[in-house]
C-alpha positions in Angstrom: 33.0 83.0 88.1 34.9 79.9 88.9 38.9 80.4 89.8 39.7 78.4 86.7 38.3 80.7 84.4 40.2 83.7 85.8 43.6 85.4 84.3 46.6 84.6 86.3 46.3 86.6 89.4 49.9 87.4 89.7 50.3 89.1 86.4 46.7 90.9 87.0 47.8 92.0 90.1 51.2 93.4 88.6 49.4 95.2 85.9 47.2 97.0 88.3 50.2 98.1 90.4 51.7 99.3 87.4 48.8 101.3 85.9 47.2 104.6 87.0 43.9 104.0 88.8 41.8 105.1 86.1 42.8 102.3 84.0 41.0 99.8 86.7 37.9 100.0 84.4 40.0 98.8 81.3 41.5 96.0 83.4 38.4 94.7 84.8 36.5 95.2 81.4 38.1 94.8 78.0 41.2 92.7 79.4 39.0 90.6 81.2 36.6 90.1 78.2 39.3 89.5 76.0 40.9 86.7 78.1 37.6 84.8 78.1 37.3 85.0 74.5 40.5 83.5 73.9 39.7 81.1 76.9 36.8 79.8 74.9 38.7 79.4 71.7 42.2 77.9 73.0 41.8 76.4 76.4 43.2 77.4 80.0 47.2 76.9 79.2 47.0 78.8 76.0 45.1 81.7 77.4 47.1 82.1 80.4 50.2 82.3 78.1 48.6 84.9 75.7 47.5 86.9 78.6 50.8 87.3 79.8 52.1 88.2 76.6 49.6 90.7 76.2 50.6 92.5 79.8 54.2 92.3 78.6 53.1 94.0 74.9 50.9 96.6 76.6 53.6 97.8 79.0 56.4 97.8 76.4 55.3 101.2 74.7 53.9 102.8 77.6 50.6 103.6 76.4 47.4 101.3 76.8 44.7 101.9 74.6 41.1 101.0 76.4 37.8 100.3 74.5 36.9 103.9 74.5 39.7 104.8 72.3 41.5 107.4 74.4 45.1 106.6 75.3 46.0 106.7 78.7 50.1 106.8 79.9 50.8 103.6 82.0 53.3 104.1 85.0 56.1 102.8 82.6 55.5 105.6 80.1 55.4 108.0 83.0 58.7 107.1 84.6 60.0 106.7 81.1 59.1 110.3 80.6 60.6 111.5 83.8 64.1 109.9 82.9 63.9 111.7 79.8 63.0 115.1 81.3 66.1 114.5 83.9 68.4 113.4 81.3 67.7 116.6 79.2 67.9 118.6 82.4 71.5 117.3 82.7 72.3 118.3 79.2 71.0 121.6 79.4 73.2 122.5 82.3 76.3 120.9 81.9 78.5 122.8 84.5 75.7 122.3 87.0 75.6 118.6 86.2 79.5 118.2 86.3 79.6 119.7 89.7 76.7 117.6 91.2 77.5 114.3 89.6 81.6 114.9 90.2 81.2 115.9 93.7 78.8 113.0 94.2 80.8 110.4 92.5 83.9 111.5 94.6 82.2 111.3 97.6 80.7 107.7 96.8 84.1 106.6 95.6 85.8 107.7 99.0 83.0 106.1 101.0 83.1 102.9 99.1 86.9 102.5 99.8 86.3 103.5 103.4 83.5 100.4 103.5 85.9 98.1 101.8 88.4 98.9 104.6 86.0 98.4 107.2 84.5 95.5 105.7 88.1 93.7 105.6 88.6 94.7 109.3 85.1 93.7 110.4 85.7 90.3 108.5 89.0 89.0 110.1 89.2 85.5 111.3 85.7 84.5 110.0 87.0 82.2 107.5 87.9 79.7 110.5 85.5 76.9 111.1 85.6 77.4 114.7 85.4 81.3 114.7 82.7 81.4 117.5 83.9 78.9 119.7 87.7 79.4 119.6 89.5 81.4 122.3 92.9 82.2 123.6 93.8 82.0 127.2 95.1 85.3 128.8 96.0 86.3 132.0 95.9 89.2 134.3 98.6 89.9 137.0 98.2 92.6 139.5 101.7 94.4 140.2 102.0 97.6 142.1 98.1 97.9 141.9 98.0 97.8 138.1 96.9 94.9 136.2 98.7 93.5 133.3 97.3 91.4 130.7 99.1 89.1 128.3 98.6 86.0 126.6 101.8 84.1 127.2 101.2 81.1 129.3 103.1 78.2 131.3 103.6 74.8 129.7 101.4 73.1 132.5 98.5 74.9 131.9 97.4 72.8 128.7 97.3 69.4 130.4 95.5 70.9 133.5 92.8 72.2 131.3 92.4 68.9 129.4 92.3 67.0 132.4 90.4 69.0 134.8 88.0 70.6 132.7 87.3 68.5 129.8 83.6 69.3 130.1 84.3 72.4 129.1 86.6 72.2 126.1 86.3 70.2 123.0 89.9 71.0 122.2 93.0 72.5 123.9 96.0 73.2 122.1 99.4 74.7 123.1 101.5 76.5 120.8 104.6 78.6 120.5 104.5 82.3 119.3 105.3 82.7 115.8 109.0 82.3 115.5 111.2 82.5 112.2 113.2 79.4 111.3 115.6 78.3 108.8 114.2 75.6 106.3 116.1 73.7 104.1 116.8 70.7 101.7 119.6 69.5 99.5 118.8 72.6 96.8 117.9 75.4 98.9 117.5 77.1 102.3 115.7 80.1 103.4 114.0 81.8 106.3 110.1 81.0 107.2 107.9 82.2 110.0 105.9 79.4 111.7 104.4 77.9 114.8 104.9 74.5 116.7 101.9 73.4 118.0 100.1 70.2 119.6 98.6 67.8 116.9 95.2 69.3 117.2 96.5 72.5 116.1 95.7 72.4 112.3 92.2 71.0 113.2 91.4 73.5 115.7 92.8 76.4 113.0 90.8 74.8 110.3 93.7 74.8 108.0 92.9 73.9 104.2 94.8 70.8 103.3 96.0 70.7 99.9 98.0 67.5 100.5 97.7 65.2 103.5 95.6 65.5 106.4 94.9 67.9 109.7 96.1 65.1 111.8 99.5 64.7 110.5 101.2 66.3 113.4 101.2 63.0 115.8 104.7 62.2 115.1 107.6 64.7 116.5 109.6 64.3 113.3 106.5 65.6 111.3 106.5 69.0 109.5 103.6 71.0 107.6 104.2 73.6 105.0 102.1 76.3 103.6 101.6 76.4 99.8 103.7 79.2 99.3 106.5 77.7 101.3 106.4 74.2 99.6 106.5 76.0 96.3 109.5 78.0 97.5 111.2 75.2 98.9 110.4 72.4 96.3 108.8 73.9 93.4 105.6 71.9 93.9 103.1 71.4 96.6 103.3 67.5 95.9 106.0 67.2 98.7 104.4 64.7 101.4 107.2 62.3 102.3 109.9 64.7 101.8 112.5 66.1 104.2 113.2 69.3 105.4 115.8 70.3 107.7 115.0 73.1 110.3 117.5 75.4 111.8 120.1 73.0 110.6 119.1 70.7 113.6 116.7 68.5 113.0 115.5 66.5 109.8 111.8 66.2 109.5 109.5 64.6 107.1 106.7 66.7 105.5 103.2 65.0 106.3 100.7 67.9 104.6 100.5 71.1 102.7 97.9 73.7 103.4 96.4 76.7 101.5 98.3 79.9 102.7 96.6 81.9 105.4 94.2 84.6 103.7 95.2 88.2 104.8 91.9 88.4 106.9 93.3 86.2 109.5 95.5 87.2 112.7 97.3 84.1 111.8 98.6 85.5 108.2 102.3 85.9 108.3 102.6 83.3 111.0 101.8 80.2 109.7 104.4 79.3 106.9 105.0 76.0 108.4 103.5 74.1 111.5 105.9 71.9 113.5 105.0 69.6 116.7 105.3 71.2 120.0 107.4 68.4 121.3 110.4 69.4 119.0 110.9 72.7 120.9 110.1 70.7 124.6 112.9 68.3 123.3 115.6 70.9 122.4 115.6 71.9 126.2 116.4 75.2 127.3 112.8 75.8 128.7 111.8 76.4 132.2 108.4 74.7 132.8 107.5 75.9 136.0 104.2 77.7 136.4 105.5 81.1 136.5 107.4 80.6 133.3 105.4 82.0 130.4 106.6 81.2 127.1 103.7 79.8 124.9 99.9 80.4 124.0 96.9 78.1 124.7 94.2 78.0 122.5 90.7 76.5 123.2 87.6 75.2 121.6 84.7 75.5 124.1 81.8 73.2 123.8 78.8 74.0 121.9 76.2 76.3 123.5 78.5 77.4 126.5 79.3 80.8 127.4 82.9 82.4 127.2 82.2 84.4 130.3 81.2 81.6 132.2 83.7 79.2 131.0 86.2 82.1 132.1 84.8 82.5 135.6 85.3 78.3 135.8 89.2 78.5 135.0 89.9 81.9 136.4 91.8 80.7 139.5 93.7 77.7 138.0 96.9 79.2 137.7 96.3 81.1 141.5 96.0 77.4 143.0 99.1 76.4 141.2 101.8 78.6 142.2 103.7 79.2 145.3 102.9 81.2 148.0 105.2 84.1 147.3 103.8 84.2 143.4 99.9 84.6 145.0 100.7 88.1 145.6 100.3 88.8 141.8 96.9 87.4 141.8 97.2 85.6 138.3 93.5 85.3 136.9 93.0 83.5 133.5 90.2 84.4 131.0 89.1 83.4 127.5 89.6 86.1 124.8 87.4 84.9 122.0 88.5 85.0 118.4 85.8 87.3 117.6 87.5 90.0 119.5 91.1 89.4 118.8 91.6 91.7 115.9 89.6 94.4 117.1 89.6 94.2 120.7 93.1 93.7 121.6 93.9 96.3 123.8 93.8 96.2 127.9 94.5 98.5 130.2 94.5 97.9 133.8 92.6 94.6 133.6 89.5 96.0 131.4 89.3 95.6 127.8 89.9 99.0 126.1 89.3 98.5 122.6 92.0 98.2 119.9 91.7 98.7 116.0 87.9 98.9 116.5 88.6 102.6 117.4 89.9 103.3 113.9 86.9 101.1 112.5 84.6 103.6 114.0 86.7 106.5 113.0 86.9 105.5 109.6 83.1 104.6 109.2 82.3 108.0 110.5 84.7 109.6 108.2 83.3 107.8 105.4 79.8 108.6 106.6 80.5 112.1 106.8 82.2 112.5 103.5 79.1 110.9 102.0 76.7 113.1 103.9 78.9 116.3 102.4 78.4 114.9 98.8 74.6 114.4 99.6 74.5 118.2 100.9 76.0 119.3 97.8 73.5 117.5 95.7 70.7 119.3 98.0 72.0 122.5 98.0 72.7 123.1 94.2 69.4 121.5 93.4 67.2 123.9 95.8 69.4 126.6 94.6 68.1 126.2 91.1 64.7 125.8 92.3 63.5 129.3 90.8 64.8 128.2 87.5 62.2 125.3 87.4 59.4 126.9 89.4 57.8 127.8 85.9 58.1 124.2 84.9 56.6 122.8 88.3 53.8 125.4 87.9 52.8 124.4 84.4 52.8 120.7 85.6 50.4 121.4 88.4 48.1 123.7 86.3 47.8 120.8 83.2 46.9 118.2 86.6 50.0 116.9 87.9 49.5 116.4 91.5 52.2 116.9 94.2 53.1 113.2 94.6 54.0 112.8 90.6 56.0 115.8 91.0 57.9 114.5 94.0 58.4 111.3 92.0 59.7 113.2 89.0 62.5 114.6 91.2 63.3 111.6 93.1 63.8 109.6 90.0 66.1 112.7 88.5 67.6 112.2 91.7 68.0 108.5 90.9 69.6 109.0 87.8 72.4 111.3 88.9 72.9 109.1 91.6 73.3 106.0 89.6 75.5 107.8 86.8 77.6 109.0 89.9 77.6 105.4 91.0 78.8 104.3 88.0 81.6 106.9 87.8 82.6 106.2 91.4 83.1 102.5 90.6 85.7 103.3 87.8 87.5 105.8 90.5 87.5 103.0 93.1 89.1 100.3 90.6 91.5 102.8 89.3 92.7 104.2 92.9 92.3 100.4 94.7 95.9 99.5 94.0 97.2 102.9 95.4 95.0 102.5 98.2 95.8 98.9 99.2 99.5 100.0 99.1 98.9 103.1 101.5 96.6 100.7 103.7 98.9 97.6 103.7 96.0 95.5 102.6 94.8 93.5 99.6 91.1 94.9 99.2 89.2 93.8 96.0 85.7 94.6 94.6 83.5 91.5 95.3 81.7 91.4 92.0 80.6 88.0 92.2 79.2 88.6 95.8 75.3 88.6 95.8 75.7 90.8 99.1 77.6 93.5 97.4 74.8 94.0 94.5 72.3 94.2 97.3 74.2 96.6 99.1 75.0 98.7 96.1 71.3 98.6 95.0 70.1 99.6 98.3 72.6 102.5 98.7 71.7 103.7 95.1 68.0 103.9 96.1 68.8 105.4 99.8 71.3 108.0 98.7 69.0 109.0 95.7 66.1 109.5 98.4 68.3 111.3 100.9 70.0 113.4 98.7 66.6 113.9 96.2 64.3 114.2 99.1 64.5 117.9 100.0 64.7 119.3 96.6 61.5 117.1 95.6 59.6 118.2 98.6 60.7 122.0 98.4 60.0 122.2 94.8 56.7 120.6 94.7 55.4 122.7 97.1 55.4 126.0 94.6 52.1 127.8 94.2 51.4 127.3 90.5 49.1 130.5 90.4 51.7 132.7 91.8 54.7 131.1 89.8 52.8 131.7 86.5 51.9 135.3 87.3 55.3 136.1 88.2 54.3 137.1 91.6 56.2 134.1 93.4 59.4 134.7 95.3 61.8 132.6 97.0 61.1 134.5 100.3 63.7 136.0 102.7 64.5 132.8 104.7 64.4 130.4 101.5 68.2 130.3 101.8 68.5 129.4 105.4 68.1 125.7 104.6 71.2 126.1 102.1 73.3 128.2 104.6 72.5 125.7 107.4 73.8 122.7 105.1 77.3 124.7 104.2 77.9 125.2 107.7 77.4 121.6 108.2 79.8 120.8 105.6 82.4 123.1 106.7 82.1 122.0 110.2 82.8 118.5 109.4 85.6 119.4 107.3 87.4 121.4 109.8 87.1 119.0 112.4 88.8 116.4 110.1 91.5 118.9 109.3 92.0 119.2 113.1 92.1 115.5 113.3 94.7 115.1 110.7 96.8 118.0 112.2 96.5 116.2 115.7 97.4 112.7 114.3 100.5 114.0 112.6 101.6 116.0 115.9 101.4 112.9 118.0 103.3 110.7 115.4 106.0 113.2 115.3 105.8 113.6 118.9 106.7 110.0 119.5 109.2 110.0 116.8 111.2 112.9 118.3 111.2 111.3 121.8 114.8 110.8 123.0 115.7 107.2 122.4 118.3 107.1 124.6 120.6 105.1 122.0 121.8 105.6 118.2 119.7 103.9 115.7 122.0 105.1 112.8 124.1 102.3 111.2 122.7 99.5 113.8 121.6 96.3 112.4 120.5 93.1 113.9 121.1 89.6 112.7 119.2 86.5 114.2 120.9 83.5 115.5 119.0 80.7 114.6 121.6 77.8 114.4 123.9 76.3 116.8 126.8 76.9 114.3 126.4 80.5 114.5 126.6 80.5 118.2 129.4 78.2 118.2 131.3 80.5 115.9 130.4 83.9 117.2 133.7 84.9 118.7 135.5 84.3 115.3 132.9 86.2 113.4 133.1 88.9 115.6 136.9 89.3 115.5 136.9 89.3 111.6 134.0 92.1 111.3 135.9 94.2 113.7 139.5 93.7 112.0 137.6 94.5 108.4 137.6 98.3 109.7 133.7 98.4 108.3 132.3 97.7 111.9 132.9 99.8 115.2 131.5 97.6 117.5 129.6 93.9 117.4 127.8 92.5 120.6 125.0 90.0 121.6 121.5 90.2 123.2 118.8 88.2 124.3 116.1 90.8 122.5 116.6 93.6 119.8 117.4 96.6 121.5 114.1 98.1 119.9 112.1 95.2 121.7 113.0 94.1 124.8 110.0 92.5 126.4 111.3 89.9 129.1 110.0 90.8 132.6 111.0 89.2 135.9 109.8 89.4 139.6 111.1 88.5 143.0 114.1 90.6 143.1 115.1 91.9 146.6 117.2 95.2 147.3 117.6 97.5 150.2 114.8 99.5 151.3 112.1 97.4 149.4 108.8 97.6 150.8 108.2 93.8 151.8 104.7 94.4 150.2 105.9 95.7 147.2 104.8 93.4 144.0 107.9 94.2 142.1 108.3 93.8 138.2 111.8 94.6 136.5 112.1 94.5 132.7 115.5 92.3 131.7 117.9 92.8 129.1 120.4 89.9 129.0 123.2 91.2 127.1 127.0 90.9 126.6 129.9 93.0 127.7 129.9 95.1 124.5 126.3 95.7 124.2 126.2 99.2 125.5 129.0 100.6 123.2 127.5 98.6 120.0 124.0 100.3 120.5 125.4 103.6 121.6 123.6 103.9 125.1 124.4 106.9 127.6 125.9 106.4 130.9 124.4 108.7 133.6 126.5 107.4 136.6 129.0 104.5 137.1 130.5 102.9 134.3 129.6 100.4 131.3 130.1 96.7 131.5 133.9 95.5 130.7 135.7 92.5 130.4 138.7 93.6 132.6 136.4 93.2 135.8 135.9 89.4 136.4 133.1 90.6 138.8 131.0 92.0 135.9 129.6 88.7 135.6 127.2 89.5 138.6 127.0 93.2 137.6 123.8 95.2 137.0 123.2 98.6 135.1 119.8 100.3 135.7 118.1 102.7 133.6 116.8 105.7 135.0 113.3 104.4 135.6 114.6 101.7 137.3 116.5 103.9 140.1 113.5 105.7 140.5 111.3 102.5 140.9 113.6 100.8 143.3 114.0 104.0 145.3 117.7 104.3 145.2 119.4 107.8 145.7 122.9 106.6 145.0 122.4 103.2 143.1 126.3 102.7 142.4 127.4 99.9 144.6 123.8 98.7 145.7 123.2 94.7 146.0 120.3 93.3 144.2 119.3 89.6 144.7 117.7 87.9 141.9 118.4 84.3 140.0 120.0 82.9 143.1 123.0 85.5 143.1 123.6 88.9 144.4 124.2 91.4 142.0 126.2 94.9 142.4 124.7 97.7 140.6 128.0 99.4 138.6 126.1 101.8 136.3 122.9 103.8 135.3 122.0 104.6 131.8 119.5 107.1 130.3 116.0 105.7 129.7 115.9 104.0 126.3 112.8 103.5 124.2 112.8 99.8 123.7 109.0 98.9 123.7 106.1 101.2 122.8 106.6 104.8 121.8 103.5 105.9 123.4 103.9 104.4 126.8 106.6 105.8 129.7 109.9 103.8 129.9 109.8 100.7 131.8 112.2 99.8 134.8 114.8 97.7 133.1 117.7 95.9 134.4 121.0 94.8 132.2 122.9 92.0 133.2 125.5 89.7 131.4 123.5 86.8 129.8 123.1 84.4 132.5 121.2 82.0 130.6 123.4 81.7 127.5 120.1 82.5 125.3 121.3 85.3 123.2 119.3 85.5 120.1 120.6 88.4 118.1 124.0 89.9 117.2 124.0 93.4 117.1 126.3 95.0 114.7 127.4 98.9 114.3 128.6 100.3 110.8 131.2 102.6 111.0 129.8 106.2 109.7 132.7 106.4 106.7 131.9 103.2 105.4 129.5 102.6 102.6 126.4 100.8 103.8 126.4 98.7 100.4 129.9 97.5 100.7 129.3 96.8 104.7 126.5 94.7 104.1 128.4 92.8 101.3 131.1 92.2 103.7 128.8 91.2 106.3 127.1 88.6 104.1 130.2 87.0 103.0 131.7 86.6 106.7 128.3 85.4 107.9 128.3 82.8 105.0 131.8 81.8 106.1 130.7 81.2 109.5 127.2 80.1 109.3 127.1 78.6 105.7 123.7 76.6 106.3 121.6 79.7 106.9 120.8 82.5 104.6 121.9 86.0 105.5 119.1 87.9 107.1 119.4 91.3 108.9 117.3 94.0 110.1 118.2 97.7 110.5 117.1 99.0 113.9 115.7 102.1 112.3 113.3 100.2 110.1 112.4 98.0 113.2 111.7 101.4 115.2 109.5 102.7 112.5 107.3 99.4 112.7 106.6 100.8 116.2 104.2 103.6 114.8 103.7 102.3 111.1 99.8 101.8 111.8 99.3 105.2 113.3 101.6 106.7 110.4 99.2 105.0 107.6 96.2 106.0 109.8 97.5 109.5 109.8 98.1 109.5 105.9 94.5 108.2 105.3 93.0 110.3 107.3 94.9 113.3 106.1 93.8 112.2 102.6 90.1 111.7 103.6 90.0 115.3 105.0 91.6 116.9 102.1 89.0 115.1 99.9 86.3 116.3 102.3 87.4 120.0 102.2 87.6 119.5 98.2 83.7 118.0 98.2 82.6 120.9 100.4 84.5 123.8 98.3 82.9 122.3 95.0 79.4 122.7 96.6 80.5 126.1 97.5 81.9 126.8 94.0 78.3 125.8 92.6 76.7 128.0 95.3 78.8 130.7 94.4 77.9 130.5 90.8 74.2 130.6 91.3 74.3 133.3 93.6 76.4 135.2 91.3 74.0 134.5 88.2 71.2 135.3 90.6 72.3 138.9 91.4 73.5 139.6 87.9 71.3 142.7 87.8 72.0 143.9 91.2 75.8 143.8 90.1 75.1 145.6 86.9 73.0 148.4 88.8 76.0 148.6 91.4 78.8 148.9 88.7 76.7 151.5 86.9 76.4 153.6 90.1 80.3 153.1 90.5 80.8 150.0 92.5 84.3 148.5 92.2 85.5 145.3 91.5 86.7 145.0 95.0 83.5 146.0 96.5 81.5 143.5 94.2 83.8 140.6 95.2 83.4 141.7 99.1 79.8 141.9 98.6 79.4 138.2 97.1 82.1 136.8 99.4 80.7 138.2 102.6 78.0 135.6 103.3 80.0 132.6 102.4 82.8 134.0 105.1 80.4 134.5 107.7 79.1 130.7 107.2 82.8 129.3 107.3 83.5 131.6 110.7 80.2 130.1 112.2 81.6 126.6 111.0 85.0 127.2 112.8 83.3 128.4 116.0 81.5 125.2 116.2 84.3 122.8 115.0 87.0 124.0 117.0 85.3 123.2 120.5 84.1 119.8 119.0 87.6 119.2 117.5 89.4 119.8 120.7 87.1 117.5 122.8 87.4 114.6 120.0 91.0 114.7 119.7 91.2 115.4 123.4 89.7 112.3 124.3 91.8 110.3 121.4 95.1 111.5 123.0 93.7 110.4 126.3 94.5 106.8 125.6 98.3 107.5 124.9 100.3 108.1 128.3 103.0 109.8 126.0 101.2 112.3 124.2 101.5 115.7 122.4 99.9 118.7 123.6 97.6 120.5 121.7 98.7 124.1 121.1 96.1 126.9 119.9 97.8 127.5 116.9 96.6 124.1 115.5 92.9 125.3 115.8 93.9 128.9 114.8 95.7 127.5 111.8 92.9 125.3 110.4 90.2 127.7 110.9 92.3 130.6 108.9 93.1 127.8 106.5 89.4 126.8 106.0 88.3 130.4 105.6 91.1 131.3 103.0 90.2 127.9 100.8 86.4 128.8 101.2 87.3 132.5 100.0 89.5 131.4 97.2 86.6 129.1 95.9 84.1 131.7 96.1 86.8 134.5 94.6 86.5 132.9 90.9 82.7 133.3 90.6 82.7 136.8 92.7 85.4 138.2 90.5 84.3 136.7 87.3 80.5 138.3 88.1 82.1 141.5 88.9 83.9 141.8 85.5 80.8 141.4 83.6 79.9 144.3 81.3 76.7 146.1 83.0 75.2 146.7 79.7 74.8 142.8 79.3 73.7 142.5 82.7 70.6 145.1 82.3 69.8 144.9 78.6 67.1 142.3 79.8 65.5 144.9 81.7 
């Protein structure tokens, strides 16, 4: 037959797929003949349209009536009946359905929240147009055999890379680190965080311009504002050409407004404004030598160039420029791609040691395990109830159902439960998302308009339906119908082994999560309780951003002290909780000539020690009564040990072109990471005149509210063009472990939910076992068994399973948390009681879960249990 006289092949093939094999004679016969008749009467196009309508009408009712008059059920009708049976089964046993759907919905909701968190972490920086080609230049320095890695670079590096390696880089942009500046116009002033960079910076970072163009930073008096900063300052984004005064120093002209940096960018919170780097250079006060690192260098490599090859090409640029004495530090440059900034930011001894990617993996594994626990519940409860549905399966097999059809039926029932669970989980996620965002410090949303979201959702429903329903469907479909209907079929001695194995897996995972939660909490508390070496209570810092406040500092200090609300006021180069300046090239008696020294520096004034409350261990504090203290040093205990001094008082240390005399030793202070050893630090009277912070100590008896109000008014008096800003030292200190604290809370919550899901499944299994052994319990009670003995009988098996889980989980938990703690130099021990308490707690929780059903079964009237006999 010619091709033009055949029905549309696509719909014919679809109908063949959708109908049972026994309908093929009808498809090839009556329907084809009917199509030919219409083809003769109406023509090709009309016949095709009518054929498609016929196919739709035939499938809609689910029944096709061929020429012989016998009705045959289509696949549609078959699947429809499966859904009906599944729905009726859910309604028939509401308690079972609640446990199954509720546990699965909770597990899916938790996995979805974790999935949103993981997706957010993995999507960082991808909105930047040059994501794949952009990198920051970083540097390895070898000090005492250890390799330090940092991103700060010297001013000369940018021009050197541009001129000598122009074939490797499309763009090279130098920029300061994020800094807080004062922006103001005639009506308003406030503080904003931004960066000063070279003119190609906005293009390199692909800023989304609302007003102006990305190339607007050519002029030294130009300024770009973010959308929110422009609105705060002017009430509109139409501000191109308007004037802004920065740090009460220069008047700059706005040349562009860009959209706020999204939350999934590492520049979020750092780009409220963008100013020209030349402005900072013109201000002076910077040492532009090759060893003075104070800015960042961003590069965009040429297309199709490998980052590692480019790193190798520029590796020795700095080594070839520094002096012979500085070559001993072996400075080595390399590129750190933007694709690794967020997740792979930690370096240990010159090797990229991960970073947030460890937590991404941690949460992804937790989410997968929790989803697995929920699926295990489903499989356990379905297989446990197999005996109740054995007769249904037997009848279906007797009337001709093939095993494949029975498997399909139970998979469809699984699909129904999973779909309902997914709908319920979406409601849970939508409800919990604001709370989860606050806890995780994120702005997560469900991407309802994303095709990827719906594809992932649909795929997950199908995958989970198959995983959760595979074992029950294959298990139930294997029943022997003859034995089932004759009543001689039994589930067998070992039928419960798979369920027991799944329970063991559930509680093993849950116990490991609980151990992890306790250890994370212990580590955070261990760090928080670490001796600080100074007093955080009542200590606050005020940034010195304008020349005016520096000029009026002495008057401001005197008025604060005379008020009686403040015990001491001082200045320092950095805050007490974050001293990061380091220098090298010092000389002292007994120093090894080959030693590559590195000392951290605290440039302070005479009153700094008293204001922060440090503890003098030897010698004395700085004093204005001693003229020679302008060249005096105070060492911390780590520095004394580092420099090898037995009696440090009076020792001479050469540095900065002067001889400094050690006058005191202070107790080690935590001024950097909570989880690393204290750094060797020297304190000296600020030799550079670059004090950036005022440290203020509130007297204990004073009201904090009243003291802050007075401080505000006095600062406004001596620095009228700057908004009052302050930070409490304890709040700044808390930021050092805020990420770990948030992580610990999340892990704790997920662990609690994991054990809850496991207990929910255990509750359902206990109900099934109690129901299965009702007659046995009745006989035991008639024979004189007590409630306690029945409870013991029903609880014993579950207790054994949890004990086995503890035996597996405790060694695994010890190993995994030991590896996690190994990444911290300053870390908590793992005492035995953590594992003992976790195991005992899990056992008690399991017994409490089982006890309700056990006691309920033990209290049943034995007459009711035995009357069916």
